[in-house]
N, C-alpha and C positions, 0 to 999 in steps of 0.2 A: 504494500500500500504506500501511497505517496500523499504528502500534504502539499497543495499548491497555494501559495500566497501571492496575490496580485495586488499591487499598489497602482491605482488608476486615478484618472481625473473624475471627480464626483459626478459630473454631468453624463459620464459614460456608464454609470452603474446599471441603469435599467437595460441598456443595450447588452451589457455583459451578462446580466442575470437571464435575459431572454435567450441569448445565444447558448449559454450553458444548459438551460432548460430544454432547448431543442435537441441537444445531444444526450439527454437523459440524466443530467445531474439533478438529484432530488433534494439536496440540501446544501446550504452554505451559511457561513457566518460573515456578516458585514460590520465593519467598524469605521467610524469617522476618525481619521488620523491626520496629523500634520507632519510635514517634513520638507526636505529639499535635497536636491542632488545637483546636477549640472545646471538646473534651472535657477539655482540660487534663490533669491527672494526678489522682491520688487519694492519700489518706493510708492507710498500713498500719501495723499494730502488730507489732513484732518484739521478743520478750523484754521486753515491758513498755514499750518506747520507740516513740513514733510517728515515722515518717519519711515523706517525700514521695516518691512514685513519679512522676517527671516524664514518662518515656517509657513508653507502653503497648504491649504486644505486638500486632502486626498481621501479616497475611499480604499479600504483594505478588504479584499474578499479572500476568505479562507475556505478551501474545500479539501476533502479527503476522498481519494478515489483509488480504485484498483490500478495496478501498474499498467494494464493494457489500455486504460482510458486517458493516460497522462497526455499523450501527444495531441489527441482530439481536443482535450480541454485547453491546452496551451494555444492551439490554433484558433479555437472559438474565442478565447480571451483576446488574443492579438488582433484578430479580424474585427472584433466589435469595439475594442478600446482604442485602437490606433487612430490618431488624427494626423500624424506626420509632423507634429510640432514638438518642440522640446517640452519635457514634463509629462509625456504620455505614461510613464511609470515603469515598473519592473515586475517580473514574475520570478518567484523563488520556488524551487521544488526540493523537498526534503523527504527522507525516509520516515515512515511511521512504523514503530515496532508493534503497537497494540492499540486496539480500539475496543471500548466496552460501552454498550448501551446501558445506562443506569437503570432504566425502568424494567428491562427484561433480563439483563445479564448476558445478552448475546454478545459475541465477541467477533472482532476482525471483520471479515467480509459481510457477515450477517448484520453487523452493527452500523454499517455505513449507510 
């Protein structure tokens, strides 16, 4: 099993959710996060004073899938989240040793 974490632009969240649903992803966790990479931050004006916004709002999507679904999920996320502009985000894929559904005690593949 693999955990896929995608950091995306917030306005792309619905597109990503829909694309993942179309390929059979039945669950995900979404968090509102802030961060920066090459995009750095930007300057804003508030009451006539400029200030630097270092951390930009992003959405983080976490899903756990079987190994044979990873590439399809990555493609769905990339196709639906990509704008071609700086700040589109990143995808991280890590191994998952064990999954347990709390309600039933099901484990691993049955718990996803």
